[in-house]
C-alpha positions in Angstrom: 9.6 8.2 -31.6 6.2 7.6 -29.9 4.9 6.4 -26.5 4.2 3.0 -28.1 8.0 2.5 -28.3 8.1 2.3 -24.5 6.6 -0.2 -22.1 7.0 2.1 -19.1 5.6 5.7 -18.7 5.5 7.9 -15.7 2.9 10.7 -15.6 3.4 14.1 -13.9 2.1 17.6 -14.0 4.3 20.7 -14.3 4.4 22.7 -11.1 4.8 26.4 -10.6 8.2 26.1 -9.1 9.5 24.4 -12.3 8.7 27.3 -14.6 11.2 30.1 -15.3 10.9 33.7 -16.4 10.2 32.7 -20.0 7.1 30.9 -18.6 8.4 27.5 -19.7 10.0 24.6 -17.8 13.5 25.5 -16.8 15.9 23.2 -18.7 17.5 21.5 -15.7 14.1 20.2 -14.5 13.9 17.8 -17.4 16.7 15.9 -15.9 14.7 15.8 -12.7 11.8 14.4 -14.6 13.9 11.7 -16.1 15.3 10.9 -12.7 11.8 10.7 -11.2 10.8 8.3 -14.0 13.9 6.1 -13.4 12.9 5.7 -9.7 9.4 4.7 -10.8 10.8 2.4 -13.4 12.4 0.3 -10.7 9.1 0.1 -8.9 7.5 -1.1 -12.2 10.0 -4.0 -12.0 8.7 -4.7 -8.4 12.2 -3.9 -7.3 12.6 -2.2 -3.9 15.8 -0.3 -4.8 17.7 -0.2 -1.5 16.9 -3.8 -0.6 17.7 -5.0 -4.2 21.1 -3.2 -4.3 22.1 -4.9 -1.0 21.2 -8.2 -2.5 23.2 -7.5 -5.6 26.1 -6.2 -3.6 26.5 -3.0 -5.6 24.8 0.2 -6.6 24.0 2.2 -9.8 25.8 5.5 -10.5 25.0 8.0 -13.3 27.9 8.3 -15.7 26.4 10.5 -18.5 23.2 12.4 -19.2 22.3 14.0 -22.5 19.1 15.9 -23.3 17.8 17.2 -26.6 15.0 19.8 -26.6 12.3 19.9 -29.3 9.6 21.9 -27.7 8.9 23.4 -24.2 6.5 22.3 -21.5 4.5 24.9 -19.6 2.8 25.4 -16.3 0.1 22.7 -15.6 1.0 20.6 -18.6 0.4 16.9 -18.0 3.6 15.1 -19.2 4.3 11.4 -19.9 7.9 10.6 -19.2 8.7 7.4 -21.0 11.8 5.3 -20.1 13.3 2.1 -21.3 16.6 0.2 -20.9 18.0 0.2 -24.4 21.4 -1.3 -23.8 23.3 -3.4 -21.2 27.0 -3.6 -21.5 29.6 -5.3 -19.2 29.2 -2.8 -16.4 27.0 -0.1 -17.9 23.3 0.3 -18.6 21.9 2.8 -21.2 18.4 4.2 -20.7 16.5 6.1 -23.4 14.0 8.6 -22.2 11.3 10.7 -23.9 8.9 13.3 -22.6 5.5 13.7 -24.3 2.6 16.1 -24.0 -0.1 14.1 -25.4 1.3 12.8 -28.7 3.8 15.6 -29.0 7.4 14.7 -28.4 9.0 17.5 -26.3 12.3 16.2 -25.1 14.5 13.1 -25.5 17.3 12.0 -23.3 19.9 9.3 -22.7 21.1 8.3 -19.3 24.1 6.0 -18.9 24.5 4.3 -15.5 27.4 2.1 -14.2 27.0 -0.7 -11.7 29.7 -0.3 -9.1 31.1 -1.2 -5.7 29.4 1.4 -3.3 32.5 1.5 -1.1 35.0 2.3 -3.8 32.7 3.4 -6.7 34.7 1.2 -9.0 32.8 -0.5 -11.7 31.6 -4.1 -11.5 29.9 -6.4 -14.1 26.1 -6.0 -14.2 24.9 -9.0 -12.2 23.2 -11.7 -14.2 20.0 -11.4 -12.1 19.7 -7.7 -12.8 20.4 -8.2 -16.5 17.7 -10.8 -16.8 15.3 -8.6 -14.9 15.8 -5.7 -17.2 15.8 -7.7 -20.4 12.7 -9.6 -19.3 10.7 -6.5 -18.5 11.6 -4.8 -21.8 10.5 -8.1 -23.6 7.1 -7.8 -22.0 7.5 -10.5 -19.4 5.6 -10.1 -16.0 7.9 -8.6 -13.3 6.1 -10.6 -10.5 5.2 -14.2 -9.9 2.6 -14.9 -7.2 3.0 -18.3 -5.5 0.4 -20.0 -3.3 0.9 -22.6 -0.7 0.8 -23.6 2.9 2.6 -21.9 5.8 5.3 -24.5 5.8 6.2 -23.5 2.2 5.7 -19.7 2.3 5.7 -18.8 6.0 9.2 -17.5 6.2 8.8 -15.0 3.4 5.3 -14.0 4.5 6.6 -13.5 8.1 9.3 -11.1 6.8 6.8 -9.0 4.9 4.1 -8.9 7.6 6.7 -8.1 10.3 8.0 -5.1 8.2 4.5 -3.8 7.4 2.4 -4.6 10.5 4.8 -4.9 13.4 7.4 -2.4 12.5 5.6 0.1 10.3 2.1 0.0 11.8 3.3 -1.0 15.3 0.8 -3.8 15.8 1.8 -5.9 18.8 3.4 -9.2 17.8 1.0 -11.2 19.8 -1.9 -9.8 17.8 -0.3 -10.4 14.4 0.5 -14.1 14.7 -2.4 -16.6 15.2 -3.3 -20.2 14.7 -5.1 -19.4 11.4 -1.8 -19.3 9.6 -1.4 -23.0 9.9 -4.7 -23.7 8.0 -4.8 -20.8 5.6 -3.8 -20.7 2.0 -1.0 -18.1 1.6 0.0 -16.1 -1.4 3.4 -14.4 -1.8 4.5 -12.2 -4.6 8.2 -12.5 -5.8 10.1 -10.2 -8.1 12.6 -11.6 -10.7 15.4 -11.3 -8.2 13.5 -13.8 -6.0 12.6 -11.1 -3.4 9.3 -11.5 -1.6 7.5 -8.2 -2.0 3.9 -8.9 -0.9 1.6 -11.4 0.8 -1.9 -12.3 1.8 -3.9 -15.3 3.1 -7.2 -17.1 2.5 -8.9 -18.7 5.4 -10.8 -22.0 5.2 -14.3 -21.6 3.7 -17.3 -21.1 6.0 -20.7 -21.8 4.5 -19.6 -20.7 1.0 -17.9 -17.5 2.3 -14.2 -16.8 1.9 -12.2 -14.5 4.2 -9.0 -12.9 3.0 -6.6 -11.1 5.3 -3.1 -10.1 6.2 -2.7 -8.3 2.9 0.7 -6.6 3.0 2.9 -5.0 0.3 6.5 -3.7 0.6 6.3 0.0 1.5 8.1 1.4 -1.5 6.1 -0.7 -4.0 2.6 0.3 -3.0 0.5 1.6 -5.9 2.2 -0.8 -8.3 -0.8 -3.2 -8.5 0.9 -5.9 -6.4 -1.9 -5.9 -3.9 -4.4 -6.3 -6.8 -2.4 -9.3 -8.1 -2.4 -10.9 -4.7 -6.1 -10.3 -4.1 -7.0 -11.7 -7.5 -4.9 -14.8 -6.9 -6.6 -15.5 -3.6 -10.1 -14.8 -5.0 -9.4 -17.2 -7.8 -8.5 -19.9 -5.3 -11.7 -19.1 -3.3 -13.8 -19.3 -6.5 -12.2 -22.6 -7.5 -13.2 -24.2 -4.2 -16.8 -23.1 -4.6 -17.1 -20.0 -2.4 -19.8 -17.6 -3.4 -18.5 -14.4 -1.7 -15.4 -13.0 -0.2 -15.1 -10.7 2.8 -12.2 -8.9 4.5 -11.5 -6.4 7.2 -10.1 -3.4 5.3 -8.1 -0.7 7.1 -9.9 2.6 6.4 -6.8 3.9 4.6 -7.1 1.0 2.2 -10.9 1.2 1.7 -10.7 3.0 -1.6 -8.3 0.4 -2.9 -10.7 -2.4 -2.3 -13.7 -0.3 -3.6 -11.9 0.0 -6.9 -11.8 -3.8 -7.1 -15.6 -4.2 -6.5 -15.7 -4.5 -2.7 -18.6 -2.9 -0.9 -18.6 -1.8 2.8 -20.9 -3.6 5.2 -21.6 -2.4 8.7 -20.1 0.2 10.9 -16.4 1.2 11.3 -14.7 -0.8 14.1 -11.3 -0.9 15.7 -9.0 -3.8 15.3 -5.4 -3.9 16.7 -5.8 -0.2 17.4 -6.6 0.7 13.7 -9.9 1.7 12.2 -11.4 -1.0 9.9 -14.5 -1.6 7.9 -15.8 -5.0 6.7 -16.1 -5.2 2.9 -17.6 -7.9 0.7 -17.7 -8.9 -2.9 -19.6 -11.6 -4.8 -17.6 -14.3 -6.5 -19.1 -14.7 -10.0 
């Protein structure tokens, strides 16, 4: 078994609190490593777990866990916890896990989950949408589709995401969040394979060959999963296709490093917008 047998891998570093008197990772922590990887596996599917389970009218419960030890991890080791859905039955899902230190296989595991009614914890058939999502991911299919269109087409889903992120989470006043530019902008919305909208952004009309992107928002639990990058690339491609030579945006200071990794450069001084520190950033469209 190698890392190449898995599409998904979660990386972590062994902490002091996880090492026992033998100076190796205490055996029970390997189950925690697998559980941590499972949580990140759902994020790799662009699936906000709680919202998705409400949509699917059920929840997932661990039925069985087995672990086989080949070698021990030690303090400060960097581990790759690989995970894949290996089997889907009527109501159960079997996940295969493996923990690697470099190319060395340390631990393998099997986790069997049951899809069930959360009120009674009685099993239910795995929903077709969830089955297709898992099978599609393991087959190498993209977990997200980004759609572009006018406010009339995508406004309802974009509104929901922006309300959650900007109005509720960041406490931006509603009268500052909504403006007339939505009616003329090109909007992008990212959807997972359950049809849930999980991210959005907009591209304003061109001004002298310059494109302006804004209102970039991603579901809170899915940040760091490259959704923002996909949305940004889609909007930049649209700007490039209409002949724009550069793109600019107002980046929140907390997101400045994200845009810098994608080639954006800061321009000018830090300023306040809607009570939040921002900096203008630009990038040429080659």
